[in-house]
C-alpha positions as CSV (number, residue, x, y, z in Angstrom):
1,C,35.4,-12.4,89.3
2,R,31.5,-12.5,88.7
3,L,31.6,-16.6,87.5
4,D,30.1,-19.3,89.1
5,G,32.6,-21.2,91.4
6,A,35.2,-18.4,91.7
7,G,36.0,-16.5,94.7
8,V,38.4,-14.6,96.7
9,Y,39.3,-15.1,100.7
10,V,41.8,-13.7,102.9
11,A,43.9,-15.8,104.8
12,I,46.6,-15.3,107.6
13,S,50.1,-16.1,106.7
14,S,51.8,-18.8,108.7
15,E,55.1,-16.8,108.7
16,A,55.3,-14.2,111.6
17,E,57.6,-11.0,112.6
18,Y,58.2,-10.9,116.3
19,I,58.5,-7.4,117.9
20,N,58.9,-6.2,121.6
21,N,61.5,-8.5,122.7
22,S,59.2,-11.4,120.7
23,S,56.2,-10.2,123.1
24,K,54.4,-9.5,120.2
25,T,53.7,-11.7,117.1
26,L,52.4,-10.0,113.5
27,R,51.3,-12.3,110.5
28,W,50.7,-10.8,107.2
29,L,47.2,-10.7,105.6
30,E,47.2,-12.5,102.2
31,V,44.7,-12.2,99.7
32,H,43.6,-15.4,97.5
33,W,41.6,-15.8,94.4
34,Y,40.5,-19.3,92.7
35,D,38.5,-20.7,89.8
36,V,38.5,-17.4,88.0
37,L,38.3,-18.8,84.4
38,E,38.0,-15.8,82.2
39,S,39.8,-12.8,83.6
40,Q,39.8,-10.0,82.0
41,E,42.2,-7.2,81.7
42,G,41.9,-4.9,84.8
43,D,41.0,-7.4,87.1
44,W,42.0,-6.8,90.3
45,V,41.4,-8.0,94.0
46,G,41.4,-5.7,96.8
47,L,41.3,-5.7,100.8
48,W,39.7,-3.0,103.0
49,D,39.2,-2.1,106.8
50,Q,35.6,-1.4,106.1
51,D,32.5,-2.6,104.0
52,P,33.8,-1.9,100.6
53,V,30.0,-1.3,99.6
54,G,29.9,2.2,98.3
55,A,33.6,2.9,98.6
56,L,35.4,0.8,96.5
57,E,37.8,3.5,95.6
58,M,39.4,3.2,98.8
59,P,41.3,-0.3,99.4
60,L,44.1,-0.7,101.8
61,V,45.4,-2.9,99.3
62,Q,44.8,-3.4,95.4
63,A,46.5,-5.6,93.0
64,P,46.0,-7.3,89.6
65,A,44.4,-10.6,89.8
66,S,45.7,-12.3,86.5
67,G,45.1,-16.0,85.8
68,H,43.0,-18.8,86.9
69,E,44.6,-18.4,90.8
70,G,47.1,-16.5,92.6
71,R,47.7,-14.8,95.8
72,I,49.2,-11.1,97.1
73,R,51.0,-10.8,100.2
74,T,49.9,-7.4,101.7
75,N,51.7,-5.3,104.0
76,E,48.9,-5.3,106.3
77,T,49.1,-7.3,109.7
78,W,47.3,-9.0,111.9
79,D,48.5,-9.2,115.9
80,G,46.0,-11.7,116.9
81,T,43.8,-9.6,118.8
82,M,40.3,-9.3,118.0
83,V,39.3,-13.2,118.2
84,P,36.5,-14.2,120.0
85,T,36.7,-16.2,123.0
86,N,33.6,-18.0,122.5
87,I,32.7,-18.8,118.8
88,D,29.6,-21.0,119.3
89,G,26.6,-19.7,117.4
């Protein structure tokens, strides 16, 4: 995906699973890719829980990225924590 305009982003699913008597909400992480004009066999997208520079071999999720655009829903979840209360600069 080294083409101008192509990209990958992580999104939080709008679907949720409620646990602990509905006191906690889990949402799945999704990986999306777009504008891949010349995908090649072996291309893939991944999700890491650390900076992948120098450690590409250890993603939480790795899936083939075939086609112009697509998405994968991972088994990784987000529980709403770690969101800053002040997002001003």
